[in-house]
Structure formats: C-alpha cells, structure tokens
C-alpha positions as CSV (number, residue, x, y, z in Angstrom):
1,M,-39.6,-41.4,8.7
2,N,-40.7,-42.5,5.3
3,D,-38.8,-42.6,2.5
4,V,-39.8,-39.2,0.9
5,D,-38.5,-37.7,4.3
6,R,-35.1,-39.6,4.2
7,R,-34.7,-38.6,0.4
8,L,-35.3,-34.8,1.5
9,I,-32.6,-35.0,4.1
10,Q,-30.2,-36.6,2.0
11,D,-30.7,-33.8,-0.7
12,K,-29.9,-31.4,1.7
13,Q,-27.0,-32.8,3.5
14,D,-26.0,-33.5,-0.4
15,Q,-26.2,-29.5,-1.0
16,L,-24.6,-28.4,2.5
17,L,-21.5,-30.7,1.5
18,T,-21.4,-29.2,-2.0
19,V,-21.4,-25.7,-0.7
20,A,-19.0,-26.7,1.9
21,K,-16.5,-28.0,-0.2
22,K,-16.9,-24.6,-2.8
23,A,-16.3,-22.6,0.3
24,M,-12.8,-24.5,1.0
25,A,-11.7,-24.0,-2.3
26,Q,-12.4,-20.1,-2.4
27,Q,-10.8,-20.1,1.0
28,E,-7.8,-21.7,-0.6
29,E,-8.1,-18.9,-3.5
30,I,-8.3,-16.3,-1.0
31,K,-4.9,-17.7,0.8
32,K,-3.5,-17.3,-2.5
33,L,-4.4,-13.7,-3.3
34,N,-3.6,-13.0,0.1
35,G,0.0,-14.2,-0.8
36,E,0.2,-12.5,-4.0
37,V,-0.8,-9.3,-2.7
38,S,1.8,-9.4,0.0
39,R,4.7,-10.3,-2.6
40,L,3.3,-7.3,-5.0
41,R,3.3,-5.0,-1.8
42,Q,7.1,-6.0,-1.1
43,V,7.9,-5.2,-4.7
44,L,6.4,-2.2,-4.4
45,R,8.2,-1.6,-0.8
46,R,11.5,-2.2,-2.8
47,I,10.6,0.5,-5.5
48,A,9.7,2.8,-3.0
49,A,13.3,2.4,-1.7
50,Y,15.1,3.6,-4.8
51,S,17.0,7.1,-4.3
52,T,15.1,10.1,-5.5
53,P,16.5,11.9,-8.2
54,D,17.7,14.7,-5.7
55,E,19.7,11.7,-3.6
56,L,21.2,10.1,-6.7
57,R,22.2,13.7,-7.7
58,Q,23.8,14.2,-4.6
59,N,25.1,10.9,-3.9
60,A,25.4,8.8,-7.4
61,E,29.5,9.6,-7.6
62,G,30.2,8.5,-3.9
63,D,27.6,5.6,-3.6
64,Y,27.8,3.9,-6.9
65,G,31.1,5.6,-8.6
66,L,28.5,6.8,-11.4
67,D,27.8,10.3,-13.0
68,Y,24.2,11.4,-12.1
69,D,23.0,10.8,-15.7
70,E,24.1,7.2,-15.7
71,A,22.7,6.5,-11.9
72,L,19.3,7.8,-12.9
73,E,19.3,5.7,-16.1
74,M,20.3,2.5,-14.2
75,S,17.5,3.6,-11.2
76,Y,15.1,3.9,-13.8
77,E,15.6,0.7,-15.8
78,N,15.9,-1.3,-12.3
79,I,12.4,0.1,-11.6
80,Q,10.9,-1.1,-14.8
81,Q,12.7,-4.4,-14.2
82,E,11.3,-4.8,-11.1
83,A,7.6,-4.0,-12.1
84,M,8.0,-6.2,-15.2
85,S,9.0,-9.3,-13.1
86,A,6.6,-9.0,-10.7
87,L,3.5,-8.4,-13.1
88,Q,5.0,-11.4,-15.2
89,S,5.1,-14.1,-11.9
90,S,1.7,-12.4,-10.9
91,A,-1.6,-14.5,-10.8
92,L,-3.7,-11.6,-10.6
C-alpha cells in the first residue's frame, strides 16, 4: 500500500468519524425533543381534563364552593396559565 492509498483511507476514516459524531449529536437532540413533546402532551392531557362548561354549571357550587361564572372564569384562567407556562419553558 502506497502513501496515496493510506491518505485516501485516512480521509475516508476521518469523514466517517465526522458523520458518526454528527449522527450522535442528532440523536441527543432527538432525545431532547422527544422529552419536550412528552412534557407538552402531559400539559395537554391536564388541560383536556378540565371540567366542561356544563360540568361546571352543575358542580361548581358543590365541588369548589363557587358560582358558575366565577368557576368558569377561574377555569379559563388556569387553562391559559397552563398553556403559557408550557410555551415559556418549551424548546420547540
């Protein structure tokens, strides 16, 4: 094997190493993004579990000691706060 062949082999090895390092960095980024997606799904599940307006109308007084209008307003504000908090801490 001559010097030219050795140089070509070394260049290819260097290129493969660079590609492998980039792939590993992308895998780490994908892990982070998957974690972020999972966290945002949890927020959406919490928001989806809020009482509907009809449920609030029927149960606000007994469950929360609030009249319907106040319970609806507080629920709306809580949903907004959940969404804003999720967006502020989001990497997406």
